[in-house]
C-alpha positions as CSV (number, residue, x, y, z in Angstrom):
1,M,18.1,-0.7,-21.0
2,T,19.7,-2.5,-23.8
3,D,21.2,-6.1,-24.0
4,A,24.5,-4.1,-24.1
5,S,24.3,-3.9,-20.4
6,L,24.0,-7.6,-20.1
7,A,26.8,-10.4,-19.8
8,P,27.5,-11.9,-23.2
9,G,25.2,-14.8,-24.1
10,Y,22.0,-13.0,-22.7
11,R,19.1,-10.8,-23.7
12,M,16.5,-9.0,-22.1
13,L,13.1,-9.0,-23.2
14,L,9.9,-6.6,-21.9
15,E,7.9,-9.5,-21.7
16,P,6.7,-12.1,-18.9
17,P,8.1,-15.4,-19.0
18,T,5.6,-18.1,-19.7
19,V,3.6,-19.8,-16.8
20,D,5.8,-22.6,-16.7
21,E,9.1,-20.4,-16.6
22,Y,7.5,-18.3,-14.1
23,R,7.0,-21.1,-11.5
24,R,10.4,-22.6,-12.2
25,L,12.4,-19.4,-11.7
26,R,10.6,-18.8,-8.5
27,A,10.9,-22.0,-7.0
28,V,14.3,-22.8,-8.1
29,S,15.9,-19.2,-7.4
30,G,14.7,-19.9,-3.7
31,L,11.2,-17.8,-3.9
32,S,8.1,-19.5,-2.7
33,P,6.5,-21.9,-5.3
34,K,3.2,-20.6,-6.8
35,S,0.4,-22.3,-8.5
36,E,-0.4,-22.3,-12.1
37,G,-3.5,-20.0,-11.5
38,Q,-1.2,-17.7,-9.1
39,A,1.3,-17.6,-12.2
40,E,-1.3,-16.8,-14.6
41,G,-2.8,-14.1,-12.4
42,A,0.8,-12.7,-11.8
43,I,1.7,-12.7,-15.5
44,A,-1.8,-11.0,-16.6
45,G,-1.8,-8.2,-13.8
46,T,1.9,-6.8,-14.1
47,W,2.5,-3.3,-15.2
48,T,5.7,-4.2,-16.8
49,W,7.6,-7.1,-17.1
50,R,11.7,-8.2,-17.9
51,T,12.6,-11.5,-18.7
52,V,16.4,-12.6,-19.5
53,R,16.9,-15.3,-21.8
54,L,20.2,-17.4,-22.9
55,E,21.0,-16.3,-26.4
56,A,21.1,-18.7,-29.5
57,S,24.8,-19.4,-28.7
58,A,23.7,-21.2,-25.8
59,G,22.9,-24.1,-28.2
60,S,20.3,-26.7,-26.6
61,N,19.3,-24.1,-23.7
62,A,18.9,-21.4,-26.4
63,G,15.7,-19.1,-25.2
64,E,15.9,-20.6,-21.9
65,A,14.5,-18.0,-19.3
66,V,17.2,-17.4,-16.7
67,A,16.1,-14.2,-14.7
68,M,13.1,-12.2,-14.2
69,G,11.6,-9.1,-12.5
70,R,8.4,-7.3,-12.8
71,V,6.5,-4.4,-11.4
72,I,2.8,-4.4,-10.1
73,G,1.2,-0.8,-10.1
74,D,-1.5,1.6,-10.7
75,G,0.6,3.3,-13.4
76,G,0.0,6.7,-11.5
77,W,2.2,6.7,-8.1
78,Y,2.4,3.4,-6.7
79,F,4.9,0.8,-7.8
80,L,5.8,-2.7,-6.5
81,I,9.0,-4.5,-7.5
82,A,8.0,-8.2,-7.5
83,D,9.4,-11.8,-8.4
84,M,13.1,-10.8,-8.7
85,A,14.8,-14.1,-9.6
86,T,17.7,-15.5,-11.1
87,L,18.4,-19.1,-11.8
88,P,21.3,-20.1,-9.2
89,E,23.9,-20.9,-12.1
90,H,23.4,-17.6,-13.5
91,Q,23.7,-15.5,-10.5
92,G,26.6,-13.3,-10.1
93,R,26.7,-11.9,-13.7
94,G,24.9,-8.9,-13.2
95,L,21.4,-10.0,-14.5
96,G,19.4,-9.1,-11.5
97,R,21.0,-5.5,-11.4
98,A,20.4,-5.1,-15.1
99,V,16.6,-6.2,-14.7
100,L,16.2,-3.9,-11.6
101,R,17.8,-0.8,-13.4
102,S,15.5,-1.5,-16.4
103,L,12.4,-2.0,-14.4
104,L,13.5,1.3,-12.4
105,A,14.3,3.2,-15.7
106,E,10.7,2.4,-17.2
107,I,9.0,3.8,-13.7
108,R,11.0,6.9,-14.4
109,E,10.1,7.4,-17.8
110,R,6.7,6.5,-17.6
111,A,5.5,7.8,-14.1
112,E,5.2,11.5,-12.9
113,P,8.0,12.4,-10.6
114,G,7.4,11.6,-7.2
115,A,6.3,7.9,-7.8
116,Y,6.6,5.5,-4.9
117,V,8.4,2.3,-5.4
118,T,8.7,-0.5,-3.1
119,L,9.6,-4.0,-2.5
120,T,10.2,-6.7,0.1
121,A,13.4,-8.0,-0.2
122,D,15.0,-11.4,0.9
123,P,18.1,-11.0,2.6
124,P,20.4,-12.0,-0.4
125,G,18.8,-9.1,-2.2
126,R,19.4,-6.4,0.0
127,R,22.7,-5.2,-1.1
128,L,21.3,-5.0,-4.7
129,Y,18.3,-3.0,-3.7
130,E,20.2,-0.7,-1.2
131,A,23.0,0.1,-4.2
132,H,19.8,1.1,-6.3
133,G,18.7,3.8,-3.5
134,F,16.3,1.8,-1.7
135,D,16.1,2.1,2.2
136,D,14.7,0.1,5.2
137,V,11.5,1.5,6.0
138,A,11.9,0.6,9.9
139,P,11.5,2.0,12.3
140,A,9.2,4.7,10.7
141,R,7.3,2.4,9.0
142,T,6.1,-1.2,9.4
143,G,6.3,-3.7,6.8
144,M,3.4,-6.4,7.1
145,S,1.9,-9.4,5.4
146,L,-1.0,-11.5,5.2
147,L,-1.3,-14.8,4.0
148,T,-5.0,-16.0,2.9
């Protein structure tokens, strides 16, 4: 996806945020905080990334990471959308939508037809994901988690 799909003043990169940016984006956007080690593992173990940064016209904040999203997957048929986060002061500008569209486009381009794409959505993100074709798996399937 090109930067033309972003609001003026932003650019999307096909690269991860730094460890500190990853941790900040998660925490400030309302996702659970992660340790430095968890962030390092997430960055290293990701199939593809999108990071949205402020352009040079943003002055002293130029280059700041303001949104992100990533795909974890085996590259064959199974893909998990994760860490979709936008700083609160940049929400409502279509950044999350642009990140999600770009991630899904890459999956469609690189994976064989029939790829299974999954995610766990926080309630505020539900509308975004449903607008892009995601369906609630209940009651046919059950989503589960385990924290160790």
